[in-house]
C-alpha positions in Angstrom: -2.3 4.3 65.4 -4.7 3.2 62.7 -4.2 3.5 58.9 -6.9 5.2 57.0 -9.0 2.8 54.9 -9.2 4.0 51.4 -12.7 4.7 50.1 -14.4 2.1 47.9 -14.0 4.4 44.8 -10.2 4.5 45.3 -10.0 0.8 45.5 -12.2 0.4 42.4 -10.0 2.9 40.5 -6.9 0.9 41.4 -8.5 -2.3 40.5 -9.6 -0.9 37.1 -6.1 0.4 36.5 -4.5 -2.9 37.3 -7.0 -4.7 35.0 -6.3 -2.2 32.2 -2.6 -2.8 32.5 -3.0 -6.6 32.5 -5.2 -6.5 29.4 -2.8 -4.2 27.6 0.1 -6.5 28.4 -1.8 -9.4 27.0 -2.7 -7.4 23.9 1.0 -6.6 23.4 1.8 -10.3 23.3 -0.9 -11.0 20.8 0.3 -8.1 18.6 3.8 -9.4 18.7 2.5 -12.8 17.5 0.6 -11.1 14.6 -2.7 -12.2 16.3 -4.4 -8.9 15.5 -8.0 -9.8 16.3 -7.1 -10.9 19.8 -4.9 -7.8 20.3 -7.8 -5.6 19.4 -10.0 -7.3 21.9 -7.5 -6.9 24.7 -6.7 -3.3 23.9 -10.4 -2.4 23.7 -10.9 -3.9 27.2 -7.9 -2.0 28.5 -9.3 1.2 27.1 -12.6 0.6 28.8 -10.9 -0.1 32.1 -8.7 3.0 32.0 -11.0 5.4 30.2 -11.0 7.9 33.0 -7.3 7.8 33.5 -4.6 10.1 32.2 -4.5 11.4 28.6 -1.2 9.5 28.2 -2.9 6.2 28.9 -5.7 6.9 26.5 -3.2 8.1 23.7 -1.1 5.0 24.1 -4.1 2.6 23.9 -5.7 4.4 21.0 -2.4 4.3 19.2 -2.2 0.5 19.7 -5.7 0.0 18.6 -5.0 2.0 15.4 -1.9 -0.1 14.8 -3.7 -3.4 15.2 -6.6 -2.4 12.9 -4.1 -1.0 10.4 -2.3 -4.3 10.2 -5.6 -6.0 9.4 -6.1 -3.4 6.6 -9.1 -1.8 8.4 -8.2 1.7 7.6 -11.5 3.4 8.5 -11.2 2.2 12.1 -7.5 3.1 12.1 -8.3 6.7 11.1 -11.1 6.8 13.7 -8.8 5.9 16.5 -6.0 8.2 15.3 -8.3 11.2 15.0 -9.7 10.5 18.5 -6.1 10.4 19.8 -5.3 13.7 18.0 -8.2 15.4 19.8 -6.9 14.2 23.1 -3.4 15.4 22.3 -4.8 18.8 21.2 -6.6 19.2 24.5 -3.5 18.3 26.4 -1.4 20.8 24.4 1.0 18.1 23.2 2.2 19.4 19.8 4.8 16.7 19.3 2.3 13.9 19.8 -0.1 15.7 17.4 2.6 15.7 14.8 3.4 12.0 15.4 -0.2 11.1 15.0 -0.3 13.2 11.8 2.6 11.1 10.5 0.5 7.9 11.2 -2.5 9.4 9.5 -0.4 10.2 6.5 0.6 6.5 6.2 -3.0 5.3 6.5 -4.1 7.7 3.7 -1.2 6.5 1.6 -2.3 2.9 2.0 -5.8 3.9 1.0 -4.5 5.5 -2.2 -5.3 9.1 -1.0 -1.9 10.5 -1.9 -2.6 14.2 -1.8 -4.2 14.0 1.7 -1.3 11.8 2.8 1.2 14.4 1.7 -0.6 17.2 3.5 -0.4 15.3 6.8 3.2 14.1 6.1 4.5 17.6 5.4 2.8 19.0 8.5 4.4 16.4 10.6 7.8 16.9 8.9 7.8 20.6 9.6 6.9 20.0 13.2 9.4 17.2 13.9 12.5 17.6 11.7 14.4 19.7 14.2 13.4 17.5 17.2 14.9 14.3 18.5 12.1 12.2 17.0 14.4 10.7 14.5 12.4 7.5 13.9 9.3 9.5 13.2 11.2 11.8 10.8 12.5 8.7 9.0 9.0 7.4 8.5 7.7 10.7 7.3 10.5 10.8 4.7 9.5 7.3 3.7 5.9 8.2 3.4 6.6 11.2 1.2 8.8 9.2 -1.0 6.2 6.5 -1.3 3.5 8.9 -2.2 5.7 10.7 -4.8 6.4 7.3 -6.4 2.7 6.5 -6.7 2.2 9.9 -8.3 4.8 9.1 -10.9 7.4 11.6 -9.5 10.2 9.1 -9.4 13.2 11.5 -9.0 11.6 13.1 -6.0 10.6 9.7 -4.6 14.2 8.4 -4.8 15.5 11.5 -3.1 13.1 11.3 -0.1 13.7 7.5 0.2 17.4 7.9 0.2 17.0 10.4 3.0 14.8 8.0 4.9 17.4 5.2 4.5 20.1 7.4 5.8 18.0 8.4 8.8 17.2 4.7 9.7 20.8 3.6 9.3 21.9 6.4 11.6 19.6 5.2 14.4 20.1 1.5 13.5 16.3 0.9 12.9 16.1 -2.5 11.1 12.4 -2.3 10.3 12.7 1.2 8.9 15.6 0.2 6.7 13.6 -2.8 5.5 10.6 -0.8 4.5 12.7 1.9 2.8 14.7 -0.7 0.8 11.3 -2.2 -0.3 10.1 1.2 -1.5 13.3 1.9 -3.4 12.9 -1.5 -5.0 9.4 -0.6 -6.0 10.5 2.6 -7.6 13.1 0.8 -9.7 10.5 -1.9 -10.5 8.2 0.8 -11.9 11.1 2.2 -13.9 11.5 -1.4 -15.3 15.1 -1.5 -14.0 14.8 -5.1 -12.9 18.4 -5.6 -11.6 18.2 -2.6 -9.3 14.7 -3.5 -8.2 15.7 -7.1 -7.4 18.8 -6.0 -5.5 16.9 -3.7 -3.1 14.0 -6.1 -2.7 16.3 -9.1 -1.9 18.1 -7.0 0.7 14.7 -6.1 2.3 13.5 -9.7 2.3 16.8 -10.9 3.8 16.5 -8.4 6.7 12.8 -9.4 7.2 13.8 -13.1 7.5 16.7 -12.4 9.9 14.5 -10.2 12.1 11.6 -12.7 12.0 9.2 -10.0 10.7 6.4 -12.3 9.5 4.1 -9.9 7.8 6.9 -8.0 6.1 8.2 -11.3 4.7 4.8 -11.6 3.0 4.8 -8.0 1.7 8.4 -8.2 0.3 7.7 -11.6 -1.0 5.0 -10.2 -3.3 7.2 -7.4 -4.4 10.2 -9.6 -5.3 7.8 -12.1 -6.9 6.5 -9.4 -9.2 10.0 -8.8 -10.4 10.5 -12.5 -11.0 7.1 -12.5 -12.9 8.3 -9.7 -15.1 11.6 -11.4 -15.9 9.8 -14.7 -16.8 10.8 -16.6 -13.6 7.2 -17.8 -13.0 7.9 -20.7 -10.7 9.9 -18.5 -8.3 7.2 -15.9 -8.5 4.4 -18.4 -7.8 6.2 -19.8 -4.8 6.6 -16.4 -3.3 3.0 -15.4 -4.0 1.7 -18.6 -2.4 3.8 -18.1 0.8 2.6 -14.4 1.0 -1.1 -15.4 0.6 -0.7 -18.0 3.4 0.8 -15.4 5.8 -1.7 -12.7 5.0 -4.6 -15.2 5.4 -3.3 -16.5 8.7 -2.8 -12.9 10.1 -6.1 -11.5 8.8 -4.3 -8.9 6.7 -7.0 -8.3 4.1 -5.2 -5.7 1.9 -2.2 -8.1 1.7 -4.6 -10.9 0.8 -6.1 -8.9 -2.0 -2.6 -8.1 -3.4 -1.5 -11.7 -3.1 -4.6 -13.0 -4.9 -4.1 -10.5 -7.8 -0.4 -11.6 -8.0 -1.4 -15.2 -8.3 -4.0 -14.3 -10.9 -1.3 -12.7 -13.0 0.6 -16.0 -13.0 -2.6 -18.0 -13.9 -3.3 -15.6 -16.7 0.2 -15.9 -18.1 -0.1 -19.7 -18.1 -3.4 -19.4 -19.9 -5.4 -20.6 -16.9 -8.0 -17.9 -17.5 -10.8 -19.2 -15.4 -8.5 -19.5 -12.4 -7.1 -16.1 -13.1 -10.5 -14.6 -13.1 -11.3 -16.3 -9.8 -8.2 -14.7 -8.2 -9.0 -11.2 -9.6 -12.7 -11.3 -8.5 -11.7 -12.5 -5.0 -9.3 -9.5 -4.8 -12.0 -7.2 -6.1 -14.5 -8.3 -3.5 -12.0 -7.7 -0.7 -11.0 -4.3 -2.0 -14.6 -3.2 -2.4 -15.5 -4.4 1.1 -12.7 -2.6 2.9 -12.3 0.5 0.6 -8.8 -0.3 -0.8 -9.1 2.1 -3.7 -5.8 1.3 -5.5 -6.4 -2.4 -5.2 -10.0 -2.0 -6.4 -8.7 -0.2 -9.5 -6.0 -2.8 -10.1 -8.4 -5.7 -9.9 -10.6 -4.0 -12.5 -7.6 -3.4 -14.7 -6.6 -7.1 -14.6 -10.2 -8.2 -15.2 -10.4 -5.8 -18.2 -7.2 -7.2 -19.7 -8.7 -10.7 -19.2 -11.8 -9.6 -21.1 -9.7 -8.3 -23.9 -8.0 -11.7 -24.2 -11.4 -13.4 -24.3 -12.6 -11.1 -27.1 -15.0 -9.1 -25.0 -13.8 -5.5 -25.6 -17.1 -3.9 -24.4 -16.7 -5.5 -21.0 -13.1 -4.5 -21.0 -14.0 -0.9 -21.8 -16.5 -0.8 -18.9 -14.0 -2.1 -16.4 -11.1 0.0 -17.6 -13.0 3.3 -17.8 -14.3 3.0 -14.3 -10.9 2.1 -12.9 -9.3 5.0 -14.9 -11.7 7.5 -13.5 -11.0 6.5 -10.0 -7.2 6.4 -10.4 -7.1 9.7 -12.3 -8.6 11.3 -9.2 -6.1 9.6 -6.9 -2.8 9.7 -8.8 -3.3 11.1 -12.3 0.4 10.9 -13.2 1.0 7.5 -11.7 1.9 4.1 -13.2 -1.6 2.6 -12.8 -3.2 5.4 -14.9 -0.6 4.7 -17.6 -1.4 1.0 -17.6 -5.1 1.7 -17.8 -4.8 4.1 -20.6 -2.7 1.6 -22.7 -5.3 -1.2 -22.2 -8.3 1.1 -22.7 -6.8 2.2 -26.1 -6.7 -1.5 -27.1 -10.4 -1.9 -26.1 -11.4 1.1 -28.2 -9.3 -0.2 -31.1 -11.0 -3.7 -30.9 -14.4 -2.0 -31.2 -13.3 0.2 -34.2 -13.3 3.5 -32.2 -10.1 4.6 -33.9 -10.2 8.3 -32.9 -10.7 7.5 -29.2 -8.0 4.9 -29.4 -5.6 7.4 -31.0 -6.4 10.1 -28.4 -5.9 7.7 -25.5 -2.7 6.4 -26.9 -1.4 10.0 -27.2 -2.0 10.6 -23.5 -0.4 7.3 -22.6 2.6 8.0 -24.7 3.2 11.4 -23.0 2.8 9.8 -19.5 5.1 6.9 -20.4 7.8 9.4 -21.4 7.4 11.3 -18.1 7.6 8.1 -16.1 10.5 6.7 -18.3 8.5 3.5 -18.6 10.0 1.6 -21.5 7.8 -1.5 -21.1 4.6 0.5 -21.4 6.1 2.6 -24.2 6.7 -0.6 -26.1 3.1 -1.7 -25.6 1.9 1.7 -26.7 4.0 1.4 -29.9 2.5 -2.0 -30.7 -1.0 -0.7 -30.3 -0.2 2.4 -32.5 1.1 0.1 -35.2 -2.2 -1.9 -35.1 -4.1 1.4 -35.3 -2.0 2.4 -38.3 -3.0 -0.9 -40.1 -6.7 -0.3 -39.3 -6.4 3.1 -40.9 -4.7 1.6 -44.0 -1.3 3.3 -43.2 1.0 0.4 -43.7 3.9 2.8 -44.1 3.7 3.5 -40.4 5.0 0.0 -39.7 8.2 0.5 -41.6 11.3 1.2 -39.5 12.6 4.8 -39.7 
């Protein structure tokens, strides 16, 4: 009795499948080591080898490619792969997978500063998954909604969603989810200028990162904790954390993280009156943000360059930078903390050029937003600028305490 010899096409298919599995496994090793470029190369080869296989194989590989590109901050490519995966899931009639991919798209739009679009995807995913067993996805959806609400200046809603996410992750013992949520809670309290609470949450997150060996998250939380040290005058501690974060982001090719670390280092240089070095940091961050479309970081770099121009006595240059950044952030998050900072600094630029009415109008908007956000630090800066405005108008009585 003779066994049938499989046709050449069957042998070729089996060979391609084995090659795809091998390249995917190698990609997984690279991803675990934060070698994102090599992971992308292997996953792309695996997708080419298994392109004609099952939708499940394609979905898995597209998801991994999206993840690797996302960790490099290449959000356009991340969105492309996620949308392609959603089309496959739709054709396969997989509603749960479509919702999970919507959750990931929400996160990408959040990172790109597109908070309204992120919330649309996140709420769609939440409605589809909240009564399923996909607890990890639900936790990340709650986390995303909380993060977006914080960026929009809705701090009470942000804290509520983030506390829900933390409870979800604790219930399923998800260390990474707990770490990210603790970070976001720390950021909310940082924006509220409640430094002790901010430091408590961020230190918890960083300790979890270090115990779990989460290299990139160590860098991300290092910047966040460093910014609290910066605000409380502990510049040496902040500088040490920023330098470590920049090294990690550079080694792993994480461009959005690199732009954030360079801006953070620029703040330290500016505070130490090393203005040329500060400008170099801010312009490097601006170039990265412009190249990769990081809208929030692009606005922040212009804000910091505008403030630097004010310090150098160049209010016209400051006005140009701050107005363009304010226009962009007003479209993204009109009630957020960056808009408040930009309004406060823009009023100073107007005042320095003698445009008193424009300064007064801008300060009025900033004062209302600071009250909404409960931002005492910016409220103090606004009050100082209003006092200078009163002097310019010859109203010395406005400086007297009530």
